[in-house]
C-alpha atoms as an extended CHARMM CRD file, in Angstrom:
* protein
*
       161  EXT
         1         1  MET       CA              4.6570000000      -13.3490000000        7.9090000000  PROA      1               0.0000000000
         2         2  ASN       CA              1.7470000000      -14.0780000000        5.5620000000  PROA      2               0.0000000000
         3         3  ASP       CA              1.5830000000      -17.6220000000        6.9360000000  PROA      3               0.0000000000
         4         4  VAL       CA              1.4320000000      -16.4110000000       10.5440000000  PROA      4               0.0000000000
         5         5  ALA       CA             -1.2850000000      -13.9340000000        9.6360000000  PROA      5               0.0000000000
         6         6  LYS       CA             -3.4310000000      -16.6260000000        8.0100000000  PROA      6               0.0000000000
         7         7  HSD       CA             -4.0860000000      -18.3390000000       11.3410000000  PROA      7               0.0000000000
         8         8  GLU       CA             -7.6060000000      -17.3740000000       12.3400000000  PROA      8               0.0000000000
         9         9  ARG       CA             -6.6230000000      -15.2950000000       15.3520000000  PROA      9               0.0000000000
        10        10  GLU       CA             -5.9220000000      -11.6800000000       16.1010000000  PROA      10              0.0000000000
        11        11  LEU       CA             -2.3080000000      -10.6490000000       15.7850000000  PROA      11              0.0000000000
        12        12  THR       CA             -0.5800000000       -8.8980000000       18.6480000000  PROA      12              0.0000000000
        13        13  ALA       CA              0.3800000000       -5.2430000000       18.1970000000  PROA      13              0.0000000000
        14        14  GLU       CA              3.9680000000       -6.3320000000       17.5500000000  PROA      14              0.0000000000
        15        15  GLU       CA              2.9100000000       -8.9210000000       14.9600000000  PROA      15              0.0000000000
        16        16  ARG       CA              0.7040000000       -6.3400000000       13.2240000000  PROA      16              0.0000000000
        17        17  MET       CA              3.6370000000       -3.9370000000       13.0710000000  PROA      17              0.0000000000
        18        18  LEU       CA              5.9090000000       -6.6570000000       11.6690000000  PROA      18              0.0000000000
        19        19  PHE       CA              3.3300000000       -7.6040000000        9.0470000000  PROA      19              0.0000000000
        20        20  GLY       CA              2.8930000000       -4.0130000000        7.8630000000  PROA      20              0.0000000000
        21        21  ASP       CA              6.5370000000       -2.9890000000        8.0800000000  PROA      21              0.0000000000
        22        22  GLY       CA              7.6950000000       -6.1990000000        6.4190000000  PROA      22              0.0000000000
        23        23  HSD       CA              5.5190000000       -5.5920000000        3.3820000000  PROA      23              0.0000000000
        24        24  LYS       CA              6.3280000000       -1.8900000000        3.1820000000  PROA      24              0.0000000000
        25        25  ASN       CA             10.0660000000       -2.6220000000        3.4850000000  PROA      25              0.0000000000
        26        26  ALA       CA              9.7980000000       -5.1640000000        0.6710000000  PROA      26              0.0000000000
        27        27  ILE       CA              7.9140000000       -2.7420000000       -1.5690000000  PROA      27              0.0000000000
        28        28  LYS       CA              9.7480000000        0.5370000000       -0.8760000000  PROA      28              0.0000000000
        29        29  PRO       CA             12.9700000000       -0.2130000000       -2.7930000000  PROA      29              0.0000000000
        30        30  LEU       CA             10.9170000000       -1.5440000000       -5.7000000000  PROA      30              0.0000000000
        31        31  MET       CA              8.7680000000        1.5870000000       -5.7640000000  PROA      31              0.0000000000
        32        32  ASP       CA             11.8880000000        3.7720000000       -5.5570000000  PROA      32              0.0000000000
        33        33  SER       CA             13.3070000000        1.9020000000       -8.5400000000  PROA      33              0.0000000000
        34        34  TRP       CA             10.0020000000        2.3340000000      -10.3750000000  PROA      34              0.0000000000
        35        35  LYS       CA             10.1400000000        6.1120000000       -9.9130000000  PROA      35              0.0000000000
        36        36  ILE       CA             13.7740000000        6.2610000000      -11.0330000000  PROA      36              0.0000000000
        37        37  LEU       CA             12.9130000000        4.3130000000      -14.1850000000  PROA      37              0.0000000000
        38        38  LEU       CA             10.1000000000        6.7330000000      -14.9850000000  PROA      38              0.0000000000
        39        39  LYS       CA             12.6240000000        9.5830000000      -14.8540000000  PROA      39              0.0000000000
        40        40  LYS       CA             15.1310000000        7.6070000000      -16.9220000000  PROA      40              0.0000000000
        41        41  GLU       CA             12.4500000000        6.9430000000      -19.5080000000  PROA      41              0.0000000000
        42        42  GLU       CA             12.1230000000       10.6910000000      -20.0190000000  PROA      42              0.0000000000
        43        43  GLU       CA             15.8900000000       11.1620000000      -20.0460000000  PROA      43              0.0000000000
        44        44  PHE       CA             16.4640000000        8.5250000000      -22.7430000000  PROA      44              0.0000000000
        45        45  ARG       CA             13.4890000000        9.4160000000      -24.9340000000  PROA      45              0.0000000000
        46        46  GLY       CA             14.4940000000        8.6700000000      -28.4950000000  PROA      46              0.0000000000
        47        47  ASN       CA             17.0650000000        6.0070000000      -27.5750000000  PROA      47              0.0000000000
        48        48  LYS       CA             15.1800000000        2.8360000000      -28.5130000000  PROA      48              0.0000000000
        49        49  GLU       CA             17.7400000000        0.4650000000      -27.0050000000  PROA      49              0.0000000000
        50        50  LYS       CA             17.7300000000        2.1890000000      -23.6020000000  PROA      50              0.0000000000
        51        51  ILE       CA             13.9430000000        2.5580000000      -23.6200000000  PROA      51              0.0000000000
        52        52  SER       CA             13.6120000000       -1.1470000000      -24.3880000000  PROA      52              0.0000000000
        53        53  GLN       CA             15.8450000000       -2.0260000000      -21.4290000000  PROA      53              0.0000000000
        54        54  ILE       CA             13.9010000000        0.3230000000      -19.1500000000  PROA      54              0.0000000000
        55        55  LYS       CA             10.5740000000       -1.1600000000      -20.2770000000  PROA      55              0.0000000000
        56        56  GLU       CA             11.8330000000       -4.6780000000      -19.5900000000  PROA      56              0.0000000000
        57        57  TYR       CA             12.9680000000       -3.7420000000      -16.0930000000  PROA      57              0.0000000000
        58        58  GLN       CA              9.6760000000       -1.8990000000      -15.4580000000  PROA      58              0.0000000000
        59        59  LYS       CA              7.7990000000       -5.0360000000      -16.4660000000  PROA      59              0.0000000000
        60        60  ASP       CA              9.7790000000       -7.0800000000      -13.9270000000  PROA      60              0.0000000000
        61        61  LEU       CA              9.3170000000       -4.4790000000      -11.1790000000  PROA      61              0.0000000000
        62        62  LYS       CA              5.6040000000       -4.2170000000      -11.8540000000  PROA      62              0.0000000000
        63        63  LYS       CA              5.2200000000       -7.9880000000      -11.5660000000  PROA      63              0.0000000000
        64        64  ARG       CA              7.1410000000       -8.1030000000       -8.2650000000  PROA      64              0.0000000000
        65        65  ILE       CA              5.2540000000       -5.1490000000       -6.7550000000  PROA      65              0.0000000000
        66        66  HSD       CA              1.9300000000       -6.5660000000       -7.8930000000  PROA      66              0.0000000000
        67        67  THR       CA              2.6980000000       -9.9590000000       -6.3280000000  PROA      67              0.0000000000
        68        68  ILE       CA              3.7350000000       -8.5240000000       -2.9600000000  PROA      68              0.0000000000
        69        69  CYS       CA              0.7410000000       -6.1690000000       -2.8160000000  PROA      69              0.0000000000
        70        70  THR       CA             -1.8840000000       -8.6660000000       -3.9120000000  PROA      70              0.0000000000
        71        71  ASP       CA             -0.5660000000      -11.3840000000       -1.5790000000  PROA      71              0.0000000000
        72        72  ALA       CA             -0.7150000000       -8.9830000000        1.3620000000  PROA      72              0.0000000000
        73        73  LEU       CA             -4.1710000000       -7.7060000000        0.3550000000  PROA      73              0.0000000000
        74        74  ILE       CA             -5.5090000000      -11.2630000000        0.2240000000  PROA      74              0.0000000000
        75        75  VAL       CA             -4.2390000000      -11.9080000000        3.7530000000  PROA      75              0.0000000000
        76        76  LEU       CA             -5.6360000000       -8.5910000000        4.9790000000  PROA      76              0.0000000000
        77        77  GLU       CA             -9.0670000000       -9.0310000000        3.4120000000  PROA      77              0.0000000000
        78        78  ASN       CA             -9.5200000000      -12.7590000000        4.0700000000  PROA      78              0.0000000000
        79        79  HSD       CA             -7.8400000000      -13.1880000000        7.4600000000  PROA      79              0.0000000000
        80        80  LEU       CA             -6.7250000000      -10.0930000000        9.3120000000  PROA      80              0.0000000000
        81        81  ILE       CA             -9.5530000000       -7.6030000000        8.8400000000  PROA      81              0.0000000000
        82        82  PRO       CA            -12.2800000000      -10.1930000000        9.5640000000  PROA      82              0.0000000000
        83        83  SER       CA            -10.4820000000      -11.2140000000       12.7760000000  PROA      83              0.0000000000
        84        84  ILE       CA            -10.4530000000       -7.7020000000       14.3050000000  PROA      84              0.0000000000
        85        85  SER       CA            -12.4170000000       -7.5130000000       17.5310000000  PROA      85              0.0000000000
        86        86  ALA       CA            -15.0370000000       -4.7620000000       17.5970000000  PROA      86              0.0000000000
        87        87  ASP       CA            -13.1750000000       -2.7140000000       20.2100000000  PROA      87              0.0000000000
        88        88  ASP       CA             -9.6970000000       -2.8470000000       18.5960000000  PROA      88              0.0000000000
        89        89  ALA       CA             -9.4100000000        0.5510000000       16.9260000000  PROA      89              0.0000000000
        90        90  ASP       CA             -5.6260000000        0.2020000000       16.6220000000  PROA      90              0.0000000000
        91        91  ALA       CA             -5.8590000000       -2.9520000000       14.5080000000  PROA      91              0.0000000000
        92        92  TYR       CA             -8.6770000000       -1.4680000000       12.4180000000  PROA      92              0.0000000000
        93        93  VAL       CA             -6.7310000000        1.7100000000       11.6360000000  PROA      93              0.0000000000
        94        94  GLN       CA             -3.4820000000       -0.1530000000       11.0350000000  PROA      94              0.0000000000
        95        95  TYR       CA             -4.9710000000       -2.7330000000        8.6570000000  PROA      95              0.0000000000
        96        96  HSD       CA             -7.0650000000       -0.2440000000        6.6940000000  PROA      96              0.0000000000
        97        97  THR       CA             -4.1220000000        2.1460000000        6.3680000000  PROA      97              0.0000000000
        98        98  LEU       CA             -1.9900000000       -0.7080000000        5.0330000000  PROA      98              0.0000000000
        99        99  LYS       CA             -4.8080000000       -1.7080000000        2.6880000000  PROA      99              0.0000000000
       100       100  GLY       CA             -4.8750000000        1.8700000000        1.4120000000  PROA      100             0.0000000000
       101       101  ASP       CA             -1.1000000000        1.9390000000        0.9980000000  PROA      101             0.0000000000
       102       102  LEU       CA             -1.0030000000       -1.3350000000       -0.9390000000  PROA      102             0.0000000000
       103       103  ASN       CA             -3.7520000000       -0.1720000000       -3.2840000000  PROA      103             0.0000000000
       104       104  ARG       CA             -1.9380000000        3.1680000000       -3.6920000000  PROA      104             0.0000000000
       105       105  TYR       CA              1.1950000000        1.3190000000       -4.8020000000  PROA      105             0.0000000000
       106       106  LEU       CA             -0.8570000000       -0.6820000000       -7.2900000000  PROA      106             0.0000000000
       107       107  ALA       CA             -2.4610000000        2.5170000000       -8.5970000000  PROA      107             0.0000000000
       108       108  GLU       CA              1.0040000000        4.0070000000       -9.1400000000  PROA      108             0.0000000000
       109       109  ILE       CA              2.1620000000        1.1620000000      -11.3720000000  PROA      109             0.0000000000
       110       110  THR       CA             -1.1120000000        0.4780000000      -13.2080000000  PROA      110             0.0000000000
       111       111  ILE       CA             -2.5200000000        2.1630000000      -16.2830000000  PROA      111             0.0000000000
       112       112  HSD       CA             -5.5340000000       -0.0110000000      -17.0830000000  PROA      112             0.0000000000
       113       113  GLY       CA             -7.5790000000       -0.5390000000      -13.9370000000  PROA      113             0.0000000000
       114       114  ARG       CA             -5.8900000000        2.3280000000      -12.1060000000  PROA      114             0.0000000000
       115       115  LYS       CA             -9.2010000000        3.8380000000      -11.0290000000  PROA      115             0.0000000000
       116       116  THR       CA            -10.1790000000        0.5970000000       -9.2870000000  PROA      116             0.0000000000
       117       117  PHE       CA             -7.0390000000        0.7070000000       -7.1390000000  PROA      117             0.0000000000
       118       118  MET       CA             -7.5240000000        4.4350000000       -6.5230000000  PROA      118             0.0000000000
       119       119  ASP       CA            -11.0900000000        3.8500000000       -5.3310000000  PROA      119             0.0000000000
       120       120  LYS       CA            -10.0410000000        0.9670000000       -3.0810000000  PROA      120             0.0000000000
       121       121  ALA       CA             -7.2340000000        3.0330000000       -1.5520000000  PROA      121             0.0000000000
       122       122  ASP       CA             -9.5490000000        5.9960000000       -1.0240000000  PROA      122             0.0000000000
       123       123  SER       CA            -12.1710000000        3.8060000000        0.6270000000  PROA      123             0.0000000000
       124       124  ALA       CA             -9.6220000000        2.1330000000        2.9300000000  PROA      124             0.0000000000
       125       125  TYR       CA             -8.1000000000        5.4540000000        3.9850000000  PROA      125             0.0000000000
       126       126  LYS       CA            -11.5430000000        6.9420000000        4.6450000000  PROA      126             0.0000000000
       127       127  SER       CA            -12.5790000000        3.9250000000        6.7390000000  PROA      127             0.0000000000
       128       128  ALA       CA             -9.3750000000        4.1690000000        8.7510000000  PROA      128             0.0000000000
       129       129  THR       CA             -9.8310000000        7.9290000000        9.1470000000  PROA      129             0.0000000000
       130       130  HSD       CA            -13.3640000000        7.5410000000       10.4690000000  PROA      130             0.0000000000
       131       131  MET       CA            -12.2070000000        5.0590000000       13.1000000000  PROA      131             0.0000000000
       132       132  ALA       CA             -9.0930000000        7.0920000000       13.9720000000  PROA      132             0.0000000000
       133       133  VAL       CA            -11.0410000000       10.3060000000       14.4640000000  PROA      133             0.0000000000
       134       134  THR       CA            -13.6420000000        8.6510000000       16.6860000000  PROA      134             0.0000000000
       135       135  LYS       CA            -11.4280000000        6.2490000000       18.6880000000  PROA      135             0.0000000000
       136       136  LEU       CA             -7.7810000000        7.3730000000       18.7100000000  PROA      136             0.0000000000
       137       137  ARG       CA             -6.2400000000       10.4090000000       20.3750000000  PROA      137             0.0000000000
       138       138  ARG       CA             -4.9980000000       13.1610000000       18.0820000000  PROA      138             0.0000000000
       139       139  ALA       CA             -1.2960000000       12.4260000000       18.6210000000  PROA      139             0.0000000000
       140       140  ASP       CA             -1.6140000000        8.6360000000       18.3610000000  PROA      140             0.0000000000
       141       141  PRO       CA              1.2050000000        7.3210000000       16.1140000000  PROA      141             0.0000000000
       142       142  LEU       CA             -1.2410000000        5.2080000000       14.0810000000  PROA      142             0.0000000000
       143       143  ARG       CA             -3.4640000000        8.2230000000       13.4770000000  PROA      143             0.0000000000
       144       144  LEU       CA             -0.4870000000       10.3630000000       12.4660000000  PROA      144             0.0000000000
       145       145  GLY       CA              0.7970000000        7.6070000000       10.1530000000  PROA      145             0.0000000000
       146       146  LEU       CA             -2.6400000000        7.3840000000        8.5590000000  PROA      146             0.0000000000
       147       147  CYS       CA             -2.6570000000       11.1530000000        8.0040000000  PROA      147             0.0000000000
       148       148  LEU       CA              0.7150000000       10.9410000000        6.2860000000  PROA      148             0.0000000000
       149       149  SER       CA             -0.2860000000        7.9990000000        4.0820000000  PROA      149             0.0000000000
       150       150  PHE       CA             -3.6060000000        9.5770000000        3.1140000000  PROA      150             0.0000000000
       151       151  SER       CA             -1.9410000000       12.9010000000        2.2870000000  PROA      151             0.0000000000
       152       152  VAL       CA              0.6390000000       11.1380000000        0.0750000000  PROA      152             0.0000000000
       153       153  PHE       CA             -2.2400000000        9.3820000000       -1.6910000000  PROA      153             0.0000000000
       154       154  CYS       CA             -4.0900000000       12.6660000000       -2.2090000000  PROA      154             0.0000000000
       155       155  ASP       CA             -0.9860000000       14.4080000000       -3.5290000000  PROA      155             0.0000000000
       156       156  GLU       CA              0.6670000000       11.7160000000       -5.6270000000  PROA      156             0.0000000000
       157       157  ILE       CA             -2.3390000000        9.7700000000       -6.8880000000  PROA      157             0.0000000000
       158       158  LEU       CA             -5.3860000000       12.0000000000       -6.8160000000  PROA      158             0.0000000000
       159       159  GLY       CA             -3.2860000000       15.0130000000       -7.7390000000  PROA      159             0.0000000000
       160       160  SER       CA             -1.9600000000       13.1980000000      -10.7990000000  PROA      160             0.0000000000
       161       161  ARG       CA             -5.3030000000       12.2770000000      -12.3510000000  PROA      161             0.0000000000
């Protein structure tokens, strides 16, 4: 999907949905595993062998999540966002929400540089919110999805400062 998105043209609504859902579906099981490992790390505190195994798996997960997120962010920032026509509020909200989500995932797995990802996610969500409030109806699925994503960010990332 990254290759399709790199063509200097606007994606259709269906292609945009596939791009976003494809990346989220690739990341979700990795993020779920990440959260499970954090719990296991607490559970096995004191067991050096288990902690070592958990750390090794976390390192692998972090690398995979980072690669998926950064690849998608490069496509978003260099190809998709610049190709949005001025009157396409749907694409604007969808791409900026995804940009926020990807940076939120990176903030979750990062210790050093976490604030950078937090700030980028916050900025993307706020940009999407501004457009959604001014251009989309209240019950628009993209606007509701943005509200959910932004609230998760506020709770899980900003709430865990």
